[in-house]
N, C-alpha and C positions, 0 to 999 in steps of 0.2 A: 631465208628459209630454204630448206631442202625438201625435195619430193620424197614422200614416204609411202611404202607399200607394205601391206601386212606380211609378216614372216611366219615361218614354221620352223620346227626343230631342224629338219633336214637342210633348209635354206641357210640357217645360222651355222650349222656344222660345216657345210661345204665353203661358206664364205670365210669362216675362221681359217680353213686350210689355205684359201687364196691369200689371206692376210699374212699367214706364216710364210708363204712363198715370197710375197712382196718384200718383206724386210730382209730377205737373204742378201739383197743388194744395197743394204744400208750404207750410205756414204759413196756409192758408186755411179748413181744415175744422174747427178746434177748436170744441167738445170732441169732435167726431166723428173717426173714423179716416180715413186715406188709403185709398182703395179704387179699384182698377181692374178692368175686366171686358172680356173679349174673346169674341166669339161666333164659333165656327169650324165650317164645314160643308165636307165633302169636302177637308179639309186647307187651306182658304182662309178667311181672316178676312172675315166678312160684317157684322160690327158691333163697334164699340168704344165704351167710355164710361168715365168716371171721376167720382167724387164731387167736385163743384166747390167747394161751400161748405155749411156746416151749414144745415139747413133746406131745402135744395134736393133734387132727385131724386137717388137713389143711382146708383152706377155701373152696376148691372145694368139699370136702367130705361133709361138713355141707350143702352146697348149693344143692348138688345132693340128699342128704337125705331129704331135705325139698321139693324138686321138685318131688321126687318119680318117678312114671311112666311117668310123663309129661316131664321128661328130654330127652326122646327118640325123636330125630329129632329137639331138640331145639338148641339154641345158648348159649354158656357159655362166659361170660365176666370176665376176670381174670386180676388183676393188675400186676401180675408177672408170667412169664413162668411157667406152671405146671412142677413139678419136675418129673424126669424120673428115679430116683435111690431110693433104699431102704435106709432110715435113721432110725429114730425112728418110722416112719410111712411108709406104702407102697406108691409107686409112684402115684401121682395124675393124670399123663397122662393116666395110665392104668385105673383109675377109670372113667375118662371121656370117654375113649374108650368103657369100658364095659356098660356104661349107654347109649351108641349109640347116643352121642351128634353129631349133624350135622355140627356145626361150632364152632370154638373157637377164640375169639377176645382177644388178649394179649396186654397189655399196654407196657411191656418191657421185653426183654430177661433176664434170670438170669445172673447177672453180674459175678458169679463165673466162671472163665475161664475153670474150669474142667467139667462143666456141661452145659454151655451156649449153647443153640440151640438144645440140645439133646431131651428135652421134646417136642419141636416144631416138630422136625424130626420125633419122634415117632407117633405124632398125624397125621402128614401128610401121613406117610407110612400106617396108618390105614384108609386112605381115607377121613379124616376129613379136611375141609377147615380151614386154620389158617391165620388170619390177625394180623399183628404185628405193634406196634407203635402208637396205638390210646391213646392219652393223655400221651405220653411218658414223657414230662417234669414234669407233675404233679406226675406221678408214681415214677419217679426218686427222686423227692423231698421228698416224704414221707418216702422213704427208704434210705435217705442220710447216715444214720448210718450203715445200712447193706452193702450198696455199698462200703463205705470206709473200713470197717473191712474186707470184703471178698476179696477185691482187693489189699489191702496193708498189712494186718496182724496187722494194728494199729486201735485203737478205734477213733471214731468221738469225737473231743474235742471242747467244747464250753467254752469260757471265759465270765463269767458274772461279771460285776462290776457296782457300783453306785458311781457317783462323783458329785461334785458341778459344777455349770457353769464355775467356774474358775479352774477346773481340779484337785480338791482335793478329796481324798477318806476319809480324816479325817482332823481334825484341826491340828495345829502344836503341840498341846498337846497330840494328839493321839485319841481324842474323835471322834467317828464315828457313834453314835447312836442318831438319825438315819439320814443318808444322804438322802435317798429316802423316798417317800410317802408310806403309808400303802398299797395302791393298788399295788405298784410296788413290795413290799415285799411279798405280796400274790402270785404274778406271779412267784416269785423266788421259792416258794414252789411247784408251778405247774412244774417248770423245775426239781426240785429235784425228783418229782414223776415220771417224764418222763425219766430221764437218770439213767443209771445203777450205776454210781460211782460219788461221790463228792470228790474232791481232793483239799487239802490245804497244805501249808507249816507249819513247826513247829512254825514260827514266829506268824502266825495267831492264832494258838492254845494257845501259851503263852500269847499273848496280849488280846485276846477276849474270850478265853475258850468256844468256840461254841459247841453246840450239834450236828449240821449238820444233823438233821433229817427233815422229811417232816411232817408238821403240818396240812395237809389237811385231812378232814374226808375221810376215805377210801383210803388215799394215802399210798405209800410204801416208806419206808426208803431206801435211796440209800446206797450202800457200801461206807463206809467212808475211805479215804486213807489220811494219813499224811506223807508228805515227810520230813523226819527228819535225815539227814545224821550224825549228832552228837548225836542222841537220847537224845535230851533236854527235850522231853515231860515229864510233871509231871505225876506221877502214879495215881493221883486222878483227872486227866483232865476229863472233862465232856464227851468228845467225845468217851472215852474208854468204857463208860457204858450207853450211851444215847439210844441205841436201842437193843431190844431183837430179832429183826428180820433180821438184816443184820450185817456182821462182820465189825470191824474196823481193818484196816491194817496199821501197821506202816512200812514204807519203809525206811530202814537205811543201813548202811555200816557194814563192818566186823571189824572196828576198834573201836568199842564201848564196853561198859561194858557188859560182858557176864552175870553177876549176874542181871543186870537190864533187859536184854533181857529175862532171864529165869523168872523174876517176871512178866513181861508184858505178856508173853506167857501163864502163869497160869490164867490170867484173862479170864472171860467167853466172848466169841465172839471176842477175840483179836488175831490177827495174827502178827507176825514180819517177814517181808521179809528182809533178809540181802543180800547186794550186795558186791561183791569183789572189792570194790573201796575204796580209802583212806578217801575221804571227802564228795564227792557228789554222790547222788543216780543217776545212769544212766537213764535218762528219757525214752529214746527209749526202752531200755530193760524192764523197768517197764511197759510201755504201752503195749508192746507185751505180757508180762505175763498176763496182764488183759484180753486180747483177748483169750489167752489160757484157762483162767478160765470161758469164756463165757460172759464176760462183755465187751460190744462193744461201749459204750458211756460214756463220761466223762464230768461232769460239774466242771470246774476249778473255784474255788472261793477264791483262795489264794490272797495274796497281790501283789503289783506291781512288786516286785523283781522276784517272781516265775513266774508270768504271762509273764513278759519280756522275761525271759529265755526260756519259752515254745515257745513264738513267734519267738525268734531268732533261735531256733532249728527247726523252721517250723513244729510245732506239733499242732497248733491251726487251726481249720477249721472255726469256727464261732464266732462272737462277739456279746454279748448282753449288751449294755451300757445304763444305766439309768442316765440321766443328770438332776440333781435337779435344779429348779430355785432358787439357793441359792449361796451366795458368803461368803467365810471365809477368803480369803487372806492368808498371811503368807507363811510358807515354809513347809506346811503339805505334806504327801505323795501323790504320783500320781498313777494312775492305772497301768502304765507300766514303773515304774522306772528301772526295769531290762532290758529294751530294749534300746540299745545304738546305734542310727543312727546319723551319723555326717553330712550328707548332705541332704538337703530337697529334692533333686532329687532322693534320695534313699528311701524316705518315703513310707511306705506300704499303698496301696490303697484298699479300701473295694469294693467288688462287690455285685451285687444283693441287693442293699441298700433298707431298709425299715425304715420309720420313722413314729411314731405315738405319740399322747399325751393322750391316753386313761387313763393312770394311774395318770395323773397330772404331771408326769415327762416326759421329752423328751426321748422316748425309741427308741434307734437306733440299728438296727440289720444289720449285714453285714457279708460277707464271705471273708476269706483269702484263695485263691486258692493255694494249695501247690503241689509240686511234690514230691512224696515219693519213696524212693528206697526200 
């Protein structure tokens, strides 16, 4: 449960502005959260700021700097509880206290159980009024990645796929270019820009030879991960050399050719992660290793076999399905061929469903709520 304080129209208006600021850094702050801050005095905004990237100044510091002396006696609206501990930057709670802020409105407590509530306590002990819970659902939603990683040690995983109206991701001959419309494919590059990691299986690399980069102007290439338990990847595969800005990681096992592992390791921007398992890469261990490296979000773009396994192991949080108004028939592959449910009563149901037709395809977004150990 989260702490909740009564709100008024002005509080919601200014907090919405703080949320707008926070999402300006979407995809750039990992493993840190998205945070926006607005300083208000006499019902006027006198300072704004947001966390731009990990390791840089926090939102409150930017907003206080912009407000200057006007911060004294003002109200600060912050989308996430101000930190109370020294990390790569000093505590933001102390900065607010030093600036003689009169009131702090917080959308949500820090979900990190080790620090949750401490920033709020520090502010209140300094005599500052703190109200918590204003626009909590919206604040929680923009930081769904951070909340998942900090509370479970696992990254937030999104499965994206495109299929025909009759449920095929390719024809029975294997042709899949292109299932979805150009607008949908553009949106996929927005997802690649937003998430830390793009993950596929070796079958996708062998069949499609994808680059797995972001082709948006000013976009960032995600870390590319290929799950390849038998190390079948060809050494001239495009994914191994498609980006100079992010690594390509081959996740494999310890029963593969050491000579091939050594050759792959010598390639620029390529890493080989070997796991002590005979055939299959342990998915939970791999995902935890990603978080240890500071990568907290994964865009799963593999085929139906890998996606089905991820869902069976309860590792997928969100689905992005593009359903094209096309029919191909036959026995082509499906988007979840690796998921094997025998009874309709056990079918997985999506929550928080959203549907739109803006791209020309039926774009369905939903969540799979999972319990993580």
